[in-house]
N, C-alpha and C positions, 0 to 999 in steps of 0.2 A: 571251571574248576574240574580237575581231574577226578575220575571215578573214586579212587581210594580216598583222596582228601575230602571229597563231598560225603562219602560214607562215614568217615570219622567225625566230621563236623555234624552231620545230621543226627548221628547217634548221640552226640553230646546234648543237642537241643531236645531229643526225645527223652533222655535221662532227666534233664532238668524239669521238663513238663510232667513227667510221671512222678517225680518227687513233689512238685508243687500241688498235684492233684490230690496226693495222699495227705499232704499238710492242710490243704484246704478244707478237707472233710473234717479234720479235727477242729480247725479254727471255726468252722460254721457254727459249732455248738457253744461258742463263747463270745459271739458278737454282741456289741451292745444293742439296745433297743432300736435306736435310729442310727445306723451305721452308714459309713460311706467307704469309698475306695481307700482312703488314707488309714481307716481304722483296720481294714483288712491287712494291708502292708505292714502296719505297726505291730500287729498281732504275729505276723509271720517272723518279723524281725526279733520279737520278744521270745517267742518259743522255739524258733529255728534260726538263731542268729548266724551260726556258721554255715549253714546251708545257703542262707541269703548272701553272705560274703563270698562264698565260692562262686556263685553265679556273677556277682559283680566283678570278681577277678577274671573270670572267663570272658566276660564282656570286654574288659579292658585289653586282655590278652589278644583276642581276635581283632579288636579295633586297631591295635598297634600293627598287627600283620597286615590289615587292609591299608593302613596309612604308608607302610613300607612299599606295597604294591604300587600305590598311586605315585609315590616319589620316583619309581622307575618307569612311569608312564604305562602301567598295566592296570587292567580292570580289578576292581575289588572282588575277592572271592567269597567272603563271609557275610558282610552286612548284617551282623548280628544285632538284634534289637537290644536296646538297654533293658535291664531287668524288669522295670515297671511296665514297659510297653509289651515286652515278651509275656509277662504274666497276664496282661489283658487280652492276649490271643486265646486263652484257654476258655472253651465252652462253659465249663463249670463256673469260672469267675463271672463270665457274662451273665449266666443264669442268676447268680447270687446278687448281682448288681441291677437286675431288672426291677422296675417299679412294682410289678405284681408280686414278685418274690419278697421284696422288702416290706411291703404292706402286710402280706400274710405273716411273715416273721414277727413284725411289730405287734400284731393282734394276739398271737399265741405266746409272746414273750413272757417268760417267767423268771423274775430276777433271782429268786432262791435257787432255781434249777441251774441257771447260767453260772451263778456263783459257785455252786457245787461242781459243775463240769470244769470250770476254770481251775479250781483247786485240784481237781483230779488230773487235769492235763499238766499242771504245774508240778505235781508230785512225780508224774511220769517223766517229765522232760528235764527237771533240775538235775538229777543224777547223771543223765546223758550229757548235759551241757557241762557239768562239773568235771566229767571224765575227759571231754575234749579240751576244756580249760587246762587241766593238769597235763595232758598230752602235749599240748602247744607250749605250755610254760617250760616243760622238760626239754623240748626241742630248742626253744629260744635260749635257755640257760647254757646251751652248748655253742652259741653263735654270738657274733657282735651285730648290733643292728646299725650298721654304717656300711657305706660302699667307698672304700678307698679307691683312688684313681687306678692303682695297679690292677684292680679287678677287671677293668675294661680291657687291660692288656692280656690278662689271663683268658678272658672270653675270646679275644681275638686269636690268641695262641691256639685255643681248643679248635676254633673253626678254620685254621690253616689246613690246607690239603695234605701237607706233609707231616702234620703232627701224628705220631703213632698212637695206636690204641693204648699202649703202656703209659705214655705221657698223659693222655686224656684221663686215665684213671687217677693219676696224681693231681691233675688240675680239678677234677670234680671234687676230690677230697678236700682241696684248699677252698674251693668256692662254697662247700657246704658250711664253712666256719663263719659265713656272713649271711645276714638276713636283710633283704630289701626287696622291693618290687622288681627291680632290675634282675636280681639273682633269681627270684622265683620264676620270672618270665623266661629267663634262660633255661631253667630246669624243665619248664613246661615244653620249651622248644626241643630240648634233648629228648623228652619223653615221646614227642609227637614225631620226630624226624630221624633220630639216631638209629642207624642200621645195626650197629653192634649190639648184641644182646645184652652183654654185661653192663655197658654204659647206659642203656636205656632203662634197665630195671634199677640201677642205682638212683637214676633221676626219679623214677616212679615212687620208690620207697622214701626218698627224701621228701617228695611232695606230700606223700601220705602222712608223714610225721607231723606236718603243719595243718593237716586236715583239708587239703586242697582238692580231695576227691578226683585225682587224675584217672583217665581211662587208660587201661593197660592195652598197649598195642601189640597185636600178634605179628610174629616174624613174617608170615607170608604176606601181610598186607603192607610191609614197609617198602616204600618207593626208592629206586636207585636212579638218580638223575644223571645219566650219562649215556651216549650213543656208542661209545667205545666198548666193543663186545669183550675185549680182554680185561679191561678195567671192571666192567660190569661183573664178569665172572669172579674176579678177585674179590671185589666187594661183597658179593653174595655168598661165595663159597669159602673165603678165607677170612676176611676182615670181620665179617658178621659173627664169626664163631670164636674169634680171639678172646682170650681171657688172661688177665693178670692180677694176682693177689699180692698186695704190698706187704713186704716184711715189716711189721709194725714194731720196730725196735730202735733205740737211740742211734745205733750204727748206721742204719738206713737212712734216718733223718739227717744225720751229719753229712752223709754222702750227697743227699739230695740238695741240701743248702749249698754245698760247695759246687755241685755240678748240674742240678736240675733248673731248667729254665723258669719253672713255676715258682721256685724258691728264691732265685736271684732277683726277681722283680719286686720282692717284698721290702717294705719299709714300714716302720711304726712310729706313731707320734709320741707315744709313751710306753716304757717298759714298767710294769707294776712289780715292784719287789715287796713281797708280803709273806706272812706265814699262812700255810694252808688252813690253819685253825680259824683264821679270820675270813674264811671264804665268803660268808654272807655279806659282809661290809664291802668286800672287794667287788663282788658283783654289783652292788649298789653304785660304787664309784665308777665301774666300767660303764654301766647304763647311762650315768650322768655324762660321762666324757663322749660316749656315742652320740647322745642327743646333741652334743655340741660339735659333732663332726669328726671327733678324733678316733684314730684307729689304735687300738691298745694290743700290746703283747702281754698275754697272761698264759702261763704254761698249761694250765688245766682247761683252757678254752682252745688256744691256737695249736698246741702240740700234744694234746691229750691222747691221741692215738698212738704216739710213739714214746712219750716220756711217762712210763709207769713206775711206780715205787719198787716193784719187785725186779725191774730191769736196770737199776742204777749202775752206772759204769763211767769210765773216762769220757766216752762219747756223749753222755748226758751233760757233763761239764763243758764239753766243747760246744754243744748246741747252745747252751745258755750263753756262752761268750759270743757266739756268732749272732744270737738274737739281740744281745746287748749292743753289738756293733751296728745292727740294722735299726736301732731305735734312736730317735733324735733326743729324747729326754728320759729321765727316769723319776718315777714317783715311788717314794717309800712310804708305805702305810705303817705308821708307827704305833706299836703295841707292845705289851710285855712279851708276847709270843714272837713277834718279828725282831725285837731287840736281842732276844736269846737265840736267834736262828743263825747258825753257821752259813746257811745258804744265803740269807739276806746279807750278811757281813761280807761274803765272798762277792755278790753282785755289786754292793756299794763300793768296795775296794777296787774291783775291776773297772767299774764305770768311772771312778775317779781317775784311774790311769788313762782312760780314753779321753779325759779332759772335756767331758760333756756335762751339761747342767743336771744337777741333782735337786729334786724337790721332795718335799714330804708333806703328809697330812695324817693326822691322828685318827685312830679308830673311832674315838668319841666324836670328833667333828663330822665324820661320815654319817654316824648314827643320829646326830642331830641336824643332818641335811646342810651342813655347812662344808662346801666343797672347795673352798679356797686353798690352793697349794702354795707353799712357801719354799723359798730356797733353803736347802739344808746347809747351814753354816757351821754347825757343831760337828766336828769330825771325830766323834766318839767311837766310830767304827774302825779307824784306821789301824791296820795290822800288817806289818811287813811279811809276816809269815802266813797270810790268810789262805794261800793256796795248799799249805800243808794241813791246815785245820779241816778243810773240806775233803781232802783225800782220806782222812781218818773215818769219815762218815760214809764213804762209798764201799759198798760190799760187792 
């Protein structure tokens, strides 16, 4: 293991152990009278659930890296212990689990005192857990919990030697719109190894939004794996400092869909035609479809960076048409709001012209957890002049 890589990994382990020592000191006060190792771990998971999950994820991450090294006939570098075994290496835990300590604790055990301490710890921890819950839920609401095949191609495109820093910025933006172990592992890798300052910090803040507690990598510790002096100088002095800010407007998105590699790879199982006023039920439908492996296009998830209400223009309409073309099927979420929406009528009429299947589901069915979609045979929406109607609403 090289010096820098070893330094980074060892600091990860030091951080984890330091965190656990602090938590164990709190847990000590709420142990049952006759406790065992499982009781301690269950209490850690109860009062520090996300902290425990972050260690599990890091274990899986380093385990995957070791397996990749074995696959290319190299020695494993990390050999990280799984969380339970790593926890057992702590001197404090060893002490708590000794027979002498357990007997002493049992003798002085005070049920009322332990109950009070537990309630006190709960009062302290619940608001913090709730804040993390809300933070993660907010981050998840901006993503789809599915990994379509084209994401592997996007990751492959990012890792190509000839991919520019500018294109990598676009690729990261697209990958942020999906949540899965594979995507999080990729962002962990970018946070660990990416030489470019902007890209690495994009990955760091994205991981933070899901509470993965990444370690920020300082620029001077980033490794450059090449013996070519000219290339090494370029990567260190030019590429590392390159920065690109995406123009977040419909015109830019239209251009990228027509020209950007990261956009041309895209395809969707369903386009969700709906009223923004029905956002909560639409989110519920998307979650259900994601659980069944379907990749959905929904403007306020997939293109929320670009398609803002105050930026409505002809390019907005062009983007919607291009997304309809990229979608295999359309689901219309039927409600009073959507039936009165000129945007929904535009999408339905345009999709009908594409001669692709149109399905519908009522708002009430979604609210009642009935997710069966049906072919939309009633052509109530047909309007030969539908394009004129939508233009009237564009400012």
